[in-house]
C-alpha positions as CSV (number, residue, x, y, z in Angstrom):
1,X,0.0,-9.3,5.4
2,X,0.5,-11.0,2.2
3,X,-1.8,-10.1,-0.8
4,X,-1.4,-13.0,-3.5
5,X,-1.1,-11.8,-7.2
6,X,-3.6,-13.5,-9.7
7,X,-2.6,-16.6,-11.1
8,X,-3.5,-15.8,-14.8
9,X,-1.7,-12.6,-14.3
10,X,1.5,-14.1,-12.8
11,X,1.8,-17.0,-15.5
12,X,1.4,-14.4,-18.3
13,X,4.2,-12.1,-17.0
14,X,6.6,-15.2,-15.8
15,X,5.9,-17.1,-19.0
16,X,7.0,-14.3,-21.0
17,X,10.1,-13.9,-19.1
18,X,10.5,-18.0,-19.4
19,X,10.8,-17.1,-23.3
20,X,13.3,-14.3,-23.0
21,X,15.7,-15.4,-20.6
22,X,18.0,-18.2,-20.1
23,X,17.8,-20.8,-17.1
24,X,20.8,-19.4,-15.7
25,X,19.3,-15.4,-15.8
26,X,15.9,-17.0,-14.1
27,X,17.8,-18.9,-11.6
28,X,19.7,-15.4,-10.8
29,X,16.5,-13.7,-10.9
30,X,14.9,-16.1,-8.3
31,X,18.1,-15.8,-6.0
32,X,17.7,-12.0,-5.7
33,X,14.1,-12.3,-4.7
34,X,14.2,-15.3,-2.4
35,X,17.6,-16.2,-1.6
36,X,16.8,-19.8,-2.5
37,X,19.0,-21.7,-5.0
38,X,17.4,-24.3,-7.3
39,X,19.0,-27.4,-9.3
40,X,19.7,-26.2,-12.8
41,X,17.7,-28.9,-14.4
42,X,14.4,-27.4,-12.7
43,X,15.0,-24.0,-14.5
44,X,13.3,-23.0,-17.8
45,X,11.2,-26.5,-17.7
46,X,8.4,-24.7,-16.2
47,X,9.0,-20.9,-15.2
48,X,5.6,-21.1,-13.2
49,X,7.2,-23.3,-10.7
50,X,9.4,-20.6,-9.5
51,X,8.9,-18.7,-6.5
52,X,8.7,-15.2,-6.4
53,X,8.8,-12.8,-3.3
54,X,6.7,-9.4,-3.1
55,X,7.7,-7.0,-0.4
56,X,5.2,-4.1,-0.1
57,X,7.0,-3.2,3.4
58,X,10.2,-3.7,5.0
59,X,10.6,-3.2,8.8
60,X,13.9,-1.0,8.6
61,X,14.6,-2.0,12.3
62,X,14.9,-6.0,11.6
63,X,14.3,-6.5,7.8
64,X,11.2,-8.2,8.3
65,X,7.8,-8.0,6.5
66,X,5.4,-5.6,7.9
67,X,1.7,-5.2,7.7
68,X,2.4,-1.1,7.3
69,X,3.0,1.7,9.5
70,X,2.8,0.5,13.1
71,X,1.8,-3.1,11.9
72,X,3.4,-6.0,13.5
73,X,5.7,-8.3,11.4
74,X,4.9,-11.7,9.5
75,X,7.6,-14.0,8.4
76,X,9.6,-13.5,5.4
77,X,8.0,-15.3,2.5
78,X,7.3,-16.2,-1.3
79,X,4.2,-16.9,-3.6
80,X,4.0,-20.2,-5.8
81,X,1.7,-19.4,-8.6
82,X,1.1,-22.8,-9.8
83,X,-0.4,-24.2,-6.3
84,X,-4.1,-24.7,-6.3
85,X,-4.6,-22.0,-3.6
86,X,-1.6,-19.4,-3.8
87,X,-0.4,-19.1,-0.2
88,X,2.5,-17.4,1.9
89,X,5.4,-19.7,2.5
90,X,8.7,-19.4,4.1
91,X,11.7,-18.7,1.8
92,X,14.7,-21.1,1.8
93,X,17.1,-18.3,3.1
94,X,16.6,-15.8,5.5
95,X,16.6,-11.9,4.4
96,X,19.7,-10.0,5.7
97,X,18.5,-7.3,8.2
98,X,18.5,-3.6,6.9
99,X,19.1,-0.5,8.9
100,X,18.3,3.1,7.8
101,X,22.0,3.7,7.1
102,X,22.0,0.9,4.4
103,X,22.7,1.6,0.6
104,X,19.1,2.5,-0.2
105,X,15.6,3.0,1.4
106,X,13.0,0.3,0.7
107,X,10.6,0.7,-2.3
108,X,7.9,1.7,-0.2
109,X,9.7,4.2,2.0
110,X,7.3,6.1,4.7
111,X,9.7,8.3,6.8
112,X,12.4,10.8,5.7
113,X,14.8,8.7,7.5
114,X,14.2,6.1,4.8
115,X,14.2,8.6,1.9
116,X,17.8,10.2,3.4
117,X,20.0,7.3,4.8
118,X,21.8,8.4,7.5
119,X,19.3,11.3,8.8
120,X,18.4,9.3,12.0
121,X,21.9,9.7,13.5
122,X,23.1,12.8,11.7
123,X,24.3,15.9,13.6
124,X,22.5,19.2,13.8
125,X,23.1,21.4,10.7
126,X,24.2,18.3,8.5
127,X,23.4,18.1,4.7
128,X,22.4,14.8,3.5
129,X,21.4,13.9,0.1
130,X,18.3,12.1,-1.1
131,X,18.6,8.3,-1.9
132,X,17.2,8.3,-5.4
133,X,15.8,4.8,-5.2
134,X,12.7,6.3,-3.3
135,X,11.5,7.4,-6.7
136,X,11.9,4.0,-8.2
137,X,8.7,1.8,-8.5
138,X,10.1,-0.9,-10.7
139,X,11.2,-3.3,-7.9
140,X,14.6,-5.1,-7.3
141,X,16.3,-6.0,-10.7
142,X,13.3,-4.0,-12.8
143,X,11.8,-7.3,-13.2
144,X,8.0,-8.4,-12.9
145,X,6.7,-4.8,-13.1
146,X,3.1,-5.8,-13.9
147,X,2.6,-8.4,-11.3
148,X,4.6,-6.5,-8.4
149,X,2.4,-3.5,-9.4
150,X,-0.8,-5.3,-9.1
151,X,0.0,-6.8,-5.9
152,X,1.2,-3.7,-4.3
153,X,-1.9,-1.8,-5.5
154,X,-3.9,-4.4,-3.8
155,X,-1.7,-4.2,-0.5
156,X,-2.1,-0.2,-0.5
157,X,-5.9,-0.8,-0.8
158,X,-6.1,-3.1,2.0
159,X,-3.8,-1.0,4.2
160,X,-6.1,2.1,3.5
161,X,-9.3,0.2,4.6
162,X,-7.9,-0.9,7.6
163,X,-7.3,2.5,8.8
164,X,-10.4,3.9,6.9
165,X,-13.2,1.2,6.5
166,X,-14.9,3.5,4.3
167,X,-12.2,4.0,1.6
168,X,-13.1,3.2,-1.9
169,X,-10.9,3.5,-4.8
170,X,-13.0,3.8,-7.7
171,X,-11.2,2.5,-11.1
172,X,-12.2,0.6,-14.4
173,X,-9.6,-2.0,-13.8
174,X,-5.9,-2.4,-12.9
175,X,-4.2,-0.4,-15.9
176,X,-2.7,-2.1,-18.8
177,X,0.3,0.4,-19.0
178,X,3.3,1.2,-17.0
179,X,2.3,4.6,-16.8
180,X,-1.0,4.0,-15.4
181,X,0.0,1.6,-12.9
182,X,2.5,4.2,-11.6
183,X,-0.4,6.7,-11.3
184,X,-2.5,4.2,-9.6
185,X,0.2,3.5,-7.2
186,X,1.0,7.1,-6.5
187,X,-2.6,7.9,-6.1
188,X,-2.9,5.2,-3.5
189,X,0.1,6.2,-1.6
190,X,-1.2,9.7,-1.3
191,X,-4.7,8.2,-0.2
192,X,-2.9,5.8,2.4
193,X,-0.4,9.0,3.7
194,X,-3.6,10.9,4.1
195,X,-5.8,8.5,5.8
196,X,-2.6,7.8,8.5
197,X,-2.3,11.5,9.0
198,X,-6.2,11.9,9.6
199,X,-6.5,9.1,12.1
200,X,-3.0,9.0,13.8
201,X,-1.9,12.7,13.5
202,X,1.4,11.1,11.8
203,X,3.0,13.3,9.2
204,X,5.9,11.1,8.4
205,X,4.2,9.3,5.2
206,X,2.8,12.8,3.8
207,X,6.2,14.1,4.0
208,X,7.6,11.2,1.9
209,X,4.9,11.6,-0.6
210,X,5.3,15.3,-0.6
211,X,8.9,14.7,-1.6
212,X,8.3,12.3,-4.4
213,X,5.8,14.8,-5.8
214,X,7.7,17.9,-5.6
215,X,10.6,16.1,-7.1
216,X,8.6,14.8,-10.0
217,X,6.8,17.9,-10.7
218,X,10.3,20.0,-10.3
219,X,12.0,17.8,-13.0
220,X,9.0,18.3,-15.4
221,X,8.8,21.9,-14.9
222,X,12.4,22.3,-15.4
223,X,12.2,20.9,-18.8
224,X,9.3,23.3,-19.5
225,X,11.3,26.1,-18.3
226,X,14.1,25.3,-20.6
227,X,11.9,25.4,-23.5
228,X,9.9,28.5,-22.4
229,X,13.4,30.2,-22.4
230,X,14.3,29.1,-25.8
231,X,11.1,30.5,-27.1
232,X,11.3,33.8,-25.4
233,X,8.0,33.0,-23.1
234,X,9.5,33.4,-19.6
235,X,7.8,35.9,-17.4
236,X,10.5,39.1,-16.9
237,X,12.9,38.8,-14.0
238,X,16.4,40.4,-13.3
239,X,18.0,37.1,-14.7
240,X,17.4,34.1,-16.9
241,X,18.0,31.9,-14.0
242,X,15.7,33.7,-11.7
243,X,13.0,33.7,-14.6
244,X,13.3,30.1,-14.8
245,X,13.3,29.5,-10.9
246,X,9.9,31.5,-10.6
247,X,8.3,29.6,-13.6
248,X,9.1,26.3,-11.7
249,X,8.2,27.3,-8.5
250,X,4.9,28.8,-9.5
251,X,3.9,25.8,-11.5
252,X,4.9,23.3,-9.0
253,X,3.2,24.9,-6.1
254,X,-0.3,25.0,-8.0
255,X,-0.1,21.5,-8.8
256,X,0.6,20.6,-5.5
257,X,-2.1,22.6,-3.8
258,X,-4.5,20.8,-6.2
259,X,-3.2,17.5,-4.6
260,X,-3.6,18.7,-1.2
261,X,-7.2,20.1,-1.9
262,X,-8.4,16.9,-3.8
263,X,-7.5,15.2,-0.2
264,X,-8.8,18.1,1.8
265,X,-5.5,18.3,3.1
266,X,-4.8,22.1,3.1
267,X,-5.0,24.0,6.3
268,X,-5.0,27.9,7.5
269,X,-2.0,29.6,8.9
270,X,-0.4,27.7,11.7
271,X,-1.5,24.4,10.7
272,X,0.6,21.6,9.8
273,X,0.2,21.1,6.0
274,X,0.1,24.2,3.8
275,X,1.6,25.6,0.7
276,X,3.2,28.8,0.4
277,X,2.0,29.9,3.8
278,X,3.4,32.4,6.6
279,X,5.5,30.7,9.0
280,X,5.9,33.5,12.1
281,X,8.9,34.3,14.3
282,X,7.8,35.7,17.5
283,X,11.0,35.5,19.3
284,X,12.0,38.9,18.5
285,X,10.9,42.3,19.5
286,X,9.2,42.3,15.9
287,X,7.0,39.8,14.5
288,X,8.4,38.6,11.4
289,X,7.9,35.6,9.0
290,X,9.0,33.4,6.2
291,X,7.3,31.4,3.6
292,X,8.4,28.0,2.9
293,X,7.1,26.6,-0.7
294,X,5.4,24.0,1.6
295,X,5.2,22.6,5.3
296,X,4.1,19.4,6.1
297,X,4.2,18.7,9.9
298,X,7.4,19.7,11.2
299,X,9.5,19.8,8.0
300,X,9.8,22.7,5.6
301,X,10.3,22.2,1.8
302,X,12.0,24.7,-0.8
303,X,11.8,24.0,-4.6
304,X,14.8,26.1,-5.8
305,X,17.3,26.1,-8.7
306,X,20.4,27.6,-6.4
307,X,21.8,25.6,-3.8
308,X,21.2,26.5,-0.3
309,X,22.7,25.9,2.8
310,X,22.6,26.6,6.4
311,X,24.3,30.0,5.9
312,X,21.3,31.0,3.5
313,X,19.4,33.7,5.1
314,X,16.3,32.2,4.0
315,X,17.0,28.8,5.6
316,X,18.0,30.3,9.0
317,X,14.5,32.1,8.8
318,X,12.8,28.8,8.4
319,X,14.8,27.1,11.2
320,X,13.9,30.2,13.5
321,X,10.2,30.4,12.5
322,X,7.8,29.3,15.8
323,X,6.7,25.8,14.3
324,X,10.7,25.1,14.9
325,X,10.9,22.6,11.8
326,X,13.3,19.5,12.6
327,X,14.5,19.8,9.1
328,X,14.4,21.7,5.7
329,X,14.1,19.8,2.5
330,X,15.9,21.6,-0.6
331,X,14.2,20.1,-3.8
332,X,16.1,20.9,-6.9
333,X,15.5,19.3,-10.5
334,X,17.8,16.0,-11.1
335,X,18.7,17.4,-14.3
336,X,21.0,19.4,-12.3
337,X,23.3,16.5,-11.2
338,X,23.6,14.1,-8.7
339,X,22.7,15.2,-4.9
340,X,20.6,18.0,-6.1
341,X,18.1,17.3,-3.8
342,X,18.9,17.1,0.1
343,X,17.8,17.8,3.6
344,X,19.3,20.3,6.1
345,X,18.9,19.3,9.6
346,X,18.0,21.4,12.7
347,X,21.1,23.4,13.8
348,X,22.3,23.2,17.4
349,X,22.2,25.9,19.6
């Protein structure tokens, strides 16, 4: 389903682009968004005549727009804001199909397979780094943040209402700042994931939002830990690295628990969405357990500074637990370098 951007908002944003961008630049942005090429003399004279494509969902199997999780697809299209009644129209060129293993996940990834390119066909015990674009909300080329955010927010609200007709998002209006817009989108994505989980039992979107949230908080708390270390305010630990790790771990899990509590998603031992819960292993003579930092569906999450692999005892314990996780996601602050966050797939027999 396509949700049109308000004409006034679109004209304001695109009008400002027309002032700051050359005709050639506007033409290039148009081509990136629609696949269409306009004659040179049509650019710059009237910026609001340009077509803009908004893509809240992309089916990873065929590259088409979709209504959302499980929804049907509609024809690729663009938005013309200067028409009396904005509507969806076909683009001048087809958009290429996109597979899970392509360069980057879609803007609105809703499965871990989109967050970790190559996960679908990965062998047992593989280690696959997260694709950083999953954390990028600015859209193609980083342009038109405001109008894309507005349309995306409206789309998310309609998707949630389609699942839960009683859903209401209380707000004083669309935020005027970038930070406010990103907070609103994050809240709505969480609400959508929670609604999908409650109605269908599908924990995939919750896993993606968990990854986004844990990564964001781990990055922030890493900086806080560095500051606390310089001030001598870290809690005692055998080493400074362990003290920083404990600092980050406690703060992130406390915040994440609050996020789940707000949406009534926390559950007792043995259930599918939990923070710092015991996961038992009854395969041996003695009942043992491990404690992932978070569990969402059949995926365990571990927040850490130290790199961990399948050979790490703790990771093996996660995989041996009775809930038989399909994967363990290792979340490390991105300040530690490229590829710091990755997924380990379930080992073979």
